[in-house]
C-alpha positions in Angstrom: -22.6 -52.6 13.1 -19.6 -54.9 11.8 -20.8 -57.8 9.7 -19.8 -61.2 11.0 -20.5 -64.6 9.5 -21.6 -67.7 11.2 -18.7 -70.3 11.6 -18.8 -73.9 10.2 -18.7 -74.8 13.9 -18.5 -72.7 17.2 -15.7 -73.1 19.7 -16.3 -76.3 21.8 -20.0 -75.9 20.5 -20.9 -73.0 22.4 -24.0 -71.0 21.3 -23.7 -68.8 18.4 -24.3 -65.1 18.9 -25.7 -63.5 15.7 -25.7 -59.8 17.1 -22.7 -58.9 19.3 -24.6 -55.6 20.3 -27.2 -57.7 22.1 -24.9 -60.6 23.4 -25.7 -61.8 27.0 -22.7 -63.8 28.1 -19.4 -63.4 30.1 -17.1 -64.1 27.2 -17.5 -63.7 23.5 -15.1 -65.4 20.9 -14.8 -64.2 17.4 -12.5 -64.8 14.4 -10.6 -62.5 12.1 -9.1 -64.3 9.2 -7.7 -61.2 7.7 -5.9 -58.1 9.1 -3.6 -55.7 7.3 -2.0 -57.5 4.2 1.6 -56.9 3.1 0.4 -57.9 -0.4 -3.1 -56.6 -1.1 -5.4 -59.5 -2.6 -3.3 -62.2 -1.1 -4.9 -64.3 1.6 -3.2 -64.2 5.1 -1.1 -67.4 5.7 -3.1 -67.7 9.0 -6.7 -67.1 7.4 -7.7 -70.7 8.3 -6.6 -70.5 12.0 -9.8 -69.5 13.5 -11.7 -72.4 11.9 -9.2 -75.0 12.9 -9.0 -73.9 16.4 -12.9 -73.9 16.6 -13.4 -77.4 15.5 -10.5 -78.9 17.4 -12.0 -80.0 20.5 -15.8 -80.3 19.3 -15.4 -84.1 19.9 -13.3 -84.0 23.3 -14.4 -81.1 25.6 -17.6 -79.5 24.4 -19.5 -80.1 27.7 -19.0 -77.1 30.1 -19.7 -79.3 33.1 -16.7 -81.4 32.4 -13.9 -80.9 35.2 -10.5 -79.7 33.8 -7.5 -80.6 35.7 -5.5 -77.8 33.9 -7.6 -75.2 35.6 -8.8 -77.4 38.4 -12.3 -76.1 37.5 -15.0 -76.7 35.3 -14.1 -76.3 31.6 -15.0 -72.6 31.4 -15.3 -71.9 35.1 -18.5 -70.2 35.9 -18.3 -68.2 32.5 -21.0 -68.3 29.9 -19.4 -68.3 26.6 -20.8 -67.6 23.0 -19.2 -67.5 19.7 -19.8 -64.5 17.5 -18.4 -65.8 14.3 -15.8 -64.3 11.9 -15.4 -60.7 11.0 -16.2 -60.5 7.2 -12.6 -59.6 5.8 -11.4 -58.0 2.5 -8.1 -59.2 1.1 -7.4 -56.0 -0.4 -8.4 -53.5 2.3 -6.6 -53.6 5.5 -8.1 -50.4 6.9 -11.6 -51.9 6.5 -10.5 -54.9 8.3 -9.0 -53.1 11.1 -12.2 -51.0 11.4 -14.3 -54.2 11.4 -12.2 -55.8 14.3 -12.2 -52.5 16.2 -15.9 -52.3 16.0 -16.6 -55.8 16.9 -14.3 -55.5 20.0 -15.8 -52.4 20.9 -19.5 -53.9 20.7 -18.3 -56.8 22.9 -16.9 -54.5 25.5 -19.9 -52.3 25.5 -21.7 -55.5 26.6 -19.3 -56.0 29.6 -18.1 -59.2 28.1 -14.6 -60.5 27.7 -13.3 -60.5 24.0 -11.3 -63.4 22.8 -10.0 -62.9 19.2 -8.8 -65.9 17.0 -6.6 -64.9 14.1 -5.6 -64.4 11.5 -2.1 -63.1 11.4 -0.4 -60.9 14.1 -1.8 -57.7 12.3 -5.3 -58.4 13.8 -4.4 -57.6 17.5 -3.7 -53.9 16.6 -7.3 -52.8 16.4 -8.3 -55.2 18.9 -6.1 -53.7 21.4 -6.8 -50.2 20.1 -10.6 -50.6 20.9 -9.9 -50.8 24.6 -8.8 -47.3 24.6 -12.0 -46.1 22.9 -14.0 -48.1 25.3 -12.5 -46.1 28.2 -10.0 -48.8 29.4 -6.6 -47.2 30.5 -3.4 -48.1 32.2 -3.4 -51.5 30.3 -0.7 -54.3 30.5 -0.1 -56.0 27.2 1.7 -59.3 27.8 2.7 -60.8 24.4 4.1 -64.3 23.9 5.9 -64.4 20.5 9.2 -65.6 19.0 9.5 -62.3 17.5 9.5 -58.6 19.0 7.1 -57.1 16.3 8.7 -53.6 16.6 9.2 -52.8 13.0 7.9 -49.3 12.1 7.0 -50.4 8.6 7.7 -53.1 6.0 7.5 -52.0 2.5 5.5 -49.0 3.3 3.0 -50.9 5.5 2.8 -49.8 9.0 0.0 -52.0 10.5 1.4 -55.3 9.4 2.2 -58.3 11.6 5.9 -57.2 12.1 4.6 -54.1 13.7 2.1 -55.1 16.4 3.9 -54.0 19.6 5.4 -50.8 18.2 1.8 -49.8 17.3 0.7 -50.9 20.9 3.3 -48.7 22.3 1.7 -45.7 20.7 -1.8 -46.3 22.1 -2.0 -44.0 25.2 -4.1 -46.4 27.1 -1.2 -49.1 27.1 1.1 -48.3 30.0 3.1 -51.6 30.2 4.3 -54.1 27.7 5.8 -57.4 28.8 7.2 -59.6 25.9 8.0 -63.3 26.5 9.6 -65.9 24.3 11.7 -64.0 21.7 14.3 -66.2 20.2 16.1 -66.8 16.8 16.2 -64.4 13.9 13.2 -62.5 12.6 12.5 -59.2 11.0 13.7 -57.1 14.0 16.7 -54.8 13.7 18.9 -53.9 16.6 17.5 -50.4 16.5 14.0 -52.0 17.0 15.1 -53.7 20.2 16.8 -50.4 21.3 13.5 -48.5 20.7 11.5 -51.0 22.6 13.8 -51.1 25.7 13.9 -47.1 25.5 10.0 -47.2 25.8 10.1 -49.5 28.8 9.3 -53.0 27.4 10.3 -55.6 29.7 11.7 -58.6 27.8 12.0 -62.4 28.9 13.6 -64.3 26.0 13.2 -67.8 25.4 16.6 -68.5 26.9 15.5 -66.5 30.0 12.5 -68.6 30.4 14.6 -71.9 29.9 17.2 -70.8 32.5 15.0 -69.4 35.3 11.5 -70.1 34.5 8.5 -67.8 34.3 8.3 -66.3 37.9 10.2 -63.0 37.0 7.8 -62.5 33.8 4.7 -63.2 35.8 6.0 -60.8 38.7 6.6 -58.1 36.2 2.8 -57.8 35.8 1.6 -55.0 38.2 -0.5 -56.4 41.0 -4.3 -55.8 40.1 -3.5 -54.7 36.5 -5.9 -55.1 33.7 -4.0 -57.3 31.1 -4.6 -58.3 27.5 -2.8 -61.6 26.6 -1.4 -61.3 23.0 -0.5 -64.7 22.1 1.4 -65.4 18.8 1.3 -69.1 18.7 4.9 -69.2 17.3 5.9 -68.3 20.8 5.0 -71.8 21.9 7.5 -74.7 21.0 6.9 -76.1 17.7 6.8 -79.5 19.0 3.6 -78.2 20.6 2.1 -76.0 17.8 4.0 -76.9 14.8 1.6 -75.0 12.5 3.3 -71.5 12.1 4.9 -69.8 9.2 8.4 -69.5 10.8 9.1 -72.3 13.4 11.7 -71.3 15.9 13.6 -73.8 18.1 12.9 -73.6 21.5 9.9 -71.8 23.0 7.2 -72.1 25.8 5.9 -75.5 26.6 2.3 -76.3 27.0 2.7 -76.4 30.9 4.6 -73.0 30.5 1.6 -71.5 28.9 -0.7 -72.9 31.7 1.6 -71.4 34.4 1.6 -68.1 32.7 -2.0 -67.9 32.2 -2.9 -68.9 35.7 -0.1 -67.0 37.2 -1.2 -63.8 35.7 -4.8 -64.4 36.6 -3.9 -64.9 40.2 -2.0 -61.7 40.2 -4.1 -59.3 37.8 -7.3 -59.1 35.9 -7.2 -60.7 32.3 -9.5 -58.4 30.2 -9.1 -59.9 26.8 -6.8 -62.3 24.7 -6.0 -63.0 21.2 -4.5 -66.2 19.7 -2.9 -65.5 16.3 -0.5 -66.7 13.5 -1.7 -70.4 13.6 -1.3 -72.0 10.1 -3.5 -75.2 10.1 -1.8 -76.4 6.8 1.3 -76.8 8.7 -0.5 -78.9 11.4 -1.3 -82.1 9.7 -2.2 -84.1 12.8 -4.3 -81.3 14.3 -2.5 -81.3 17.7 -1.5 -77.8 17.5 -5.1 -76.7 17.1 -6.1 -78.7 20.1 -3.4 -77.2 22.1 -4.4 -73.7 21.2 -8.0 -74.5 22.0 -7.1 -75.9 25.3 -5.2 -72.6 26.1 -8.2 -70.6 25.0 -10.3 -72.7 27.6 -8.0 -72.0 30.3 -8.0 -68.3 29.7 -11.8 -68.5 29.9 -11.6 -70.5 33.2 -8.9 -68.2 34.6 -10.4 -64.9 33.8 -13.5 -65.3 35.9 
């Protein structure tokens, strides 16, 4: 069984679940500070993200009976929510980290609970999404929000790092649709990576597309009734909302855009999981970015019920 450590504080003060193989809840949140490093032994730039997001709203919205005007429901809807703590990571062993994330996700899915993963960098969603196939989920739609497309095959020989997330997803037989929203500015992608993604069948809605025509086309690209994993790299959100990222990109989805996306997808399809990654709390001195992410997590929980 994967080893998880108790967090300093749980998300919005929900109960701590010590054993995910025996959890009894609708939603289980867990953190993965470390994924697949490009430089073994060096901590991820986003290693502190889960801790910061967990504590961001402990003073503000920790009562599940509170009414939330973003979701027009109580804070978590009718969901019971637990926090399973953090996957114990190894700075030098990406394969072990991937296995631990895979095993934790698998255990949560085996209990018919909805997993929500707090990263960590954008390498941690690879084993998270992979676990759905092993758990018998197929024909999944992955909807990614990101300033970058993450279609590099490898970087310095590393194939499971944070620039390769969507390419690895495209190789998973249980993933049938990929929708990518918010790409803008320069990143590590080459033109050939974009061509490969389009050849696979990815539907892209860039930051400029969203600015010019809104989110309706992206939401309508989700097949009706589909099972959807929301893969949220928070640098896809405008840096005026979430400044704490390693490579801020001008423009991006606003907080209201993110609400429309979450609730629009939930009205059309089934949200079966979500990850929020790439948050760098050291670049978020006021803590407002962590608060925004925590509010979006709360909305995913309420919308998924």
